[in-house]
Each structure stands twice: as structure tokens, then as C-alpha cells.
C-alpha positions, 0 to 999 in steps of 0.5 A: 759865442765860441764852443769850449775846446774839446782837446788839450795839446801836450808837446804838440800832441793830444793829451791822453789817459796816460798823461794823467797819472793814476795816483793823481786822479785817485788823489783828486777823488780822495780830496773831493768831499763825498756828498752822500751817506756812502761818501761817493763823489760826483764826477763834476766835483772830482773834475774840478779837483783834478783840474786844480792839480793838472790844469784843464782836462776835456770831459771825454778824457776825464771819463776815459781815465775813469773808465780805465781806473774802474775797469782795473779795480783801482776805483769804484763807480760808474763811467757812463757819464752820469754823476759817477759816484766815484770812490776808492775801493778801500772806502766802499761800503756797498756790498757787491760794488768793489768787493767780489761776492763771497 
């Protein structure tokens, strides 16, 4: 049994976060149905939705892109590898999650 590949090549080089446009990733988050009362999406379902748009993406690249989007405030959620609870900040209803205190 062979292992799943863990890199994707684009034009002979490793695919990088910059190769996935922010809007494409965020649109995948928006198109993925929310599974909780908070309407947050789990990372596995977002991963599947994103792959429908851009093709296969390694999990480590998905998490790296999510980390960048969360760090810049373009997306809410967790990037540690847990379920994610990813969501656009404009849909966030949790106090102190995507909104600065005060």
C-alpha cells in the first residue's frame, strides 16, 4: 500500500500558500455548510470544497494557508489541526473571537 502524496507540484515547483488565492479559500469557507449553531465550518469539509475549486491540496498546505488567513484577520477559527471552526469574520457571533474587545 502506498502513502498519499504530501506535496503538489506546480510548474515543477512545490505548491505554496501564495498559489491559493485568499478569495478562493474564503469562498470555499463560505460555500461549506456550517455544522453548529455558530455556523462554523470544520476543516475537513472546507478542504473538500476547496479541492473542488483548485484540485488536490496537501493537508499541511491547507493548514498553512488557514494560519495565514487567521493571522491577518481575514478568517476566524483555529489553525492547530483540530476541527478548525473556520468562519468569515463578518459571520462571527462569538464575543472576543473575531472582534476586538470593547
